[in-house]
N, C-alpha and C positions, 0 to 999 in steps of 0.2 A: 382806870388808868392802867394801861398795860407796862411791863417792865421796860420795854423798848421806849415808849413815851415818856415814862418818868425818870428813867437813868440817861438816856441817850439821845434823845431828840432836843432840838434847840427850841426856844420860846416861839420863834417865828413859824416852826413847822408845827408845833401844837396848836398854835393859833388857828392855823388853815382847817385843822380837823377838830377842833373843840366841839363839842355837842352844842354850846350855846351859839357858837358863830354859825354852825350849820343850820340850825333853827331859825336864827335871824335871817340868814340867806334864803331859805325855803319862804317865809314869811314875805319878803321883799318880791319873790318870784310870785307868789300867790297874789301879791297886791299889785304887782306889774300886769298880771293876765287880767285880773278884774277892772283895772283902770283901762285896759286896751278895749275890753269887752263894753265898758261905759261909754267909750267914745266912738264905739261902731256897731251900734245897734241895741246893745242892752240896757234897759232903763234901770237907772239906780242912783239914789240920792247921793249928792257929793259929800253930804255929812256921814254917810255910811263909811266912805272911803277915809275920811279923816278920823273916824273913829278906830277904824284898824291901823291907820299910820301912827296913832299915838301909843299902841301898845306893842308895836313892832319889837321893840328891844327888852319887854319885860319877860323873862324867860325863868320858870319855875320848874326845874328839872324833875323834882320830887313829884310835883303835881302830874306833870305829862306821864311820868313812870307809873302812878297810880292808875291814871286812865288806861294805859296800856294793859295792865294787870286784866282790867274788866273787858275791854274790846279785844284784847288779843290781835292787835293791828298797830303798828307803830305809828305809820302816817295817820291814821284816822285819831289817833290819840293826840298828836301835835296840831291836827287841824281843829278838833274839840275845843282844846286849849286856847287856840288861837281866837275861834268865834266866840267862846266864853269871856275872853278878856275885852274883846270888842263890844260885845251885846248884840251880835249879829250872826246870820247863817248864811253868808253870800260866797264864802270861799270855796275853791276847788270845782267851780261850775265847768262841765264840760272836760273835766280832766280825769286822768287816772293816776295811781300812785307814783308810776313811772315818769309821767310827766313832771312830777315834782323831784324826785329822787335823782334820777338819771342826769338831768341837767345840773343840778347843784353839785352831784360828784363830779362831773365833768369840770366844772369851775373848779373845784378842790383840786383835782388831779393837774390841771392846767397852773393854777397857782403853784402847786408843789413843785412842777416840773420847771417854773420859772425861778424859784427858789434854788433848786438844785444846780440850775444853770449858773447863778450867781456864785455857787460854792466850787463848782467845777472850774470857772474862770479864777478863782482865788487860788486854788490847787495848782493849776496851770502856771499861775504868775509866781507862786513861791518855787515852783520846780524850776522855772525857768532862770530865777536869781541863782539857784545852786547849780544848774547845768553851765550857766557863764562863769561862776565863780571856780569851778573845777574843770573847765575845759581843756586846761593844760597839765592836770595832774594825771601823769601815767599809771596804771595799775594792772594787776594780773587780770585778765579777762579768762572766764571759765565757760566751757560748754560740758554738758554732762556733769556740771559741777566739778569739772577737773581743770588745772590750769590749761590753757590753750594758745593764745597770743597775748599781744598787749592793747588794752583800750584805755580810756581816760574814765574818771569817775562822772565828769560832765557829760560824756557821751551816753554813759548807763542812764543818767537823769533825762537825757534828751530822748532816748529810745521810749522810756516810759512816757514822756510827755507827747510824743507823737501818737501813741496808743490813744492817750486821753483825748488829744484833737480830733481824731477819728470818731471817737464815741460822742465827743461835743458836736460835731457837724450833725451827728444823726439826732441828738437831742434837740438842737435847733430846729430841724426839719419837723420833728414831732410837735413841737410847740406851735409852728405855724400852721400845722395841718391838721392838728387834732380836731374832731367834728363834734359839734354839740348835737343831741338827740332832736331837740326841739319839742313841741306839743303835738305829740302824734295820737293819743288817745289810747283805748283799750286794746286795740288789735293795728295800730299804726296808720290807721285811714284818715285820722282827725274829724271823724263823723261826729262825734259828741260836742266838739268845740265849734263846728259848723253850725250847730244849732242856736248858739248864743252870739252869733256873728252876723253881720251884713256884708262884710268885706271878705276878702280871699284871706283864708286861715294862714297862707304863707306869710302874709304880713306881720302877725303874730310872731311867728318864728324870727322874721328878720328884727323885730323890736327887741326879743328877748335875747337874741345873739349880740345884738349892739349893747344891751345892758350888761351882759356877761362877758363882753368883749371877746366874742368868736367871730371868726371870719369864715368857718366850715360849718354846714349844717347838713344833716344827713337827710337825704330825699326819701328814701324808701325804707322804712324799718317797721318792725313789728313793735309788739309792747316793749320789747327791750333792745337795746342797740346791741350790734354784733359783739360777742364776747372775744372774738380775735383781736378787738381793739385793745381789750386788757392785756393779753399775750403780749401784744406789741410794746406797750407801756412797761411792763415789768422787765421784758429782755433789754429794752433800752437801760432801765436801771442797773440790771446786770452787766451790761455792757460799759457802762459809766463807772461802776465800781470796779471793773477788771485792773484799770492802770493804778489806782491807789492801792489795791491788793498787791500787785507786783511791786510796788513801791515799799510796802510794809514786808514782804518776803525779802526783798533785797535787803533791807536794815537788819532783818533777823538773820539772815547768812551772813553778812558782813560782820555783825556783833559777834557771832560764833568764832570768827578769826581774829576779833580784836582790832577791826578796821574801823568800825562806826558804832555809835550806840545811841539810844535815845536820850534826850535829857534827863536830868535827875534834879529833882527839887531838894532844897535845902534840908526839909524835915521829912523828905520822902522815905518810905521803907522799901527796900528791894525785894528782901526775903525775910520772913519772920525767924528762919532758923539761921540763916548765913548772912551775917552783916556786911560782907564783901560784895553781895551780888547786886548787879544792875541789870534787870530783867528787861526784855522786849515786850513788855506787857501791852501797851497800847498797840503795836504793830500786829502782835497775836491777836488783839481784839479786833482790828481790822479784818484778818483773814477769817475770823469767827463771824463777823458780820457778813462776808461775802457767802459763807455757807448757808447762813439764814435767808438771804436773797435768794440762792439757788433753789432752796425749798419753797419759796414763795411762786417762784417761776414754774416749779414742778406742779403746784397747786393751780395757779391760773392755766396753764397749758391744758388742764383737764376740762375747762370749759369751753375753749375753742372747739368748734365742730360739734358742740352737744347742745343745740338749742333746738327745743322742740316746738314746731309750728310757729306760732306768733310769739311764744315765749312762756316761761314757768319761773320758779323761784327757787329752783334747785341749786342755782349759782349764788345765792344770796348769802349765805353762811359763810361761803370761801371769800366772796368780796368783802365781806365784813371784817375779815381776818387780814387778807391781802392788802387792801386799802383801808386804812392808812399805814399799817405796819411796815409795808415796804418802804414807804417815804421816810419813816421813822428811822429805818435801819441805815438807809442811804445817807440821810441827814447826819446821823452820827458818824458813819464811816469818813464822810469828807470832813467833818469839823475834826475828827481826831487825826486824819491825814495831814490835814493843816497845822494841827499842832504838832506832830511829830517832825515836819519839816522844819517849822520854826525853832525847834529845841534841839534837834539832833546834833551830836558832835562827831566830826570826821577827825579820825586820828592819821595824819598825813604822815608822821615818821613811822608808823607801822605798816602804812600803805607801802612807803618806798622802801622798808626794810624787806617786805615780802616781794617786792618786784625784783629786787636785787638777788634775792634768794633763787628766783625762778627765771630771772631774765634770760641766761645762757639758753635753758631750754626753749622758753619761748621765742627766741630768735634762730631756732633751728632750721626754719624756711630760708632765712636770709642767710644763714652759714652755708647751706646747701647750695643757694643761688651763687655764693662767691666761689664756692669750690668747683662748680661748674663753669663758672666763667675762666676759671683757671685750667681748665682742660680735664677735669674728673667727669667721667661719665655719670649721669643723674643717677642711676640706680645704684652704682658704687658709693657715691656720695650719700646717698639715702642709708644704705646699709650700715656705713661706718658710723653715721651720725647715730642711728638707731640703737646700733651696738653700746656707743658710749652712753648713751642716755639711759639705759638701762642698768648702768652701773651706779646711777646717782640714786641717792636716797634722802630722806628728809635730815639725816644727822649729817651726811658727808657735803650737802648742799649741791646745788647745780653747777657751782664754778669748777668742780672736778671734770664736767663734760669738756671745758676748753683745755684743761692738762692732758685729758686723754687724747683729744683729736691733736693737739700740738705735738705730742709725744711719738705718734703715728707717723712713721717715716714715709708712707706713701698719700699721708692727706696733705694737700698743697697749700695749707694755711698754717703760719707760725703763730705762737702764743701773741705777738704783739698785733699780728693781723686780726687774729680773732678777738681779741680785747677791744680793738678799735671799732670793731662792728658793733658793740655794745655801748660805744660812748654817749649816745643820745638815745634815751628810750622813746622819745615823742616820736622818732623816726619810724617806730613799728607800729604807731597808732593809725597809719593810713589816712582816710580822710575824715576822721573823727572830729577834729575842730572845725572844718568846713559844716558838717552835719549839724552839729551843735549850733552854729549861728544860724542854719537855715531854719532850724525849729524854733529858736528863740524868736527870730524875726517873726514867724508866723504867729507865735503867741502875742508879740506885740501888737499885731493886727487885730487878735481878738480883743486885747485889752482897751485899744483906742475904740473899738465899736461898744464896749461895755466899760466905760471908765469907772463907774461906781463900784464894781465888782472886786477890782484888784486889792482894794484896801480892807477887803472884808476880813474881820477878825472873829473867830469863833467864841461862843460863850466858853465858861470854865469846862474843861474836860477832866473828869475824874480819873 
């Protein structure tokens, strides 16, 4: 068990990728194929099929591992174990190893994508609540991480939500269109399976697709499916993780200014050396998860466009690492992100204090517009406000800007007029409130389509 699986992945995701469950799914696929063969031309006693069915869920991982040590072939080891338990040797007729592994891995991938979809919706739902809650809380907006204009905290959350919605749409499309390889044989022609069937071999693919709940089947593939499919999957996982990672980075940046922080448990330890500290440890973990995913994307990109003839196994070790670990990473990332949203603390007083300190500077465009309307040339107004702004320091406070301008006999606005411009900070937030509403409405549509997902609660996050 990897550190990602053991420490960060949820029980649901671990179940999808557990060795025992994979072996059971492989045996069910083997049995599905043999049953189809028995119904379409291959003579086999029904008692033999029943003998296999009785032992499908009897999985001895140590016995299988011992067989692999001798055979040096993982699929053959699992096949011999299944045949031994049933007391027959009829499985895997007309099949190659990839007929088994590629289809079951496709099922695992799609099941994992569906779980990621549920958690993505939960992330969106939680963030939508916060966007609504703080849609009228004005705050300092930063570009280049420097105070720029005024936004709202709800608008910040809505911006991240829209990025997540875009990724969610791509994820949904992938789930719908992701294809199963099918039973294509050693080089993709299905020739080996044709020997055991009186019917069109394509009917078998349709039967397997129905069993595994796939709507798309590859028509022409070699022994292995195109590895560009793997690249598509991992790139979607990276895109899904981008919005939660931006959210985590936002919490880290706001925490550094005392504007927000992660929740803190009653007995939690922030720092072993500094008792006062509340670190953004989970948000930092989320950003770390993203770096791990980027590494997986680099690995899997090396497989795309490196497919020799009908196939080889040079991709095997990479895929054993990438799948399932990439899903464990994103699973943990989303659970952690939801946990941070649920427990985060916003310091509205400090947000308002910071806004008051910077507001005269942030309203410089509006002050300039007012001066222009009073007859001052634009460039003259710009230069005077710029000169006054350069006198402002963190210690003097931005309010000195108003005093400097009011005392300038050439500037057309007096102190009272300047102060009146700053009376309602929400005036400077532009279309932010409407933008928040539109994003939250879109999220509501997703929630209605997947009502069970909005109430998802993650397992304990360490």
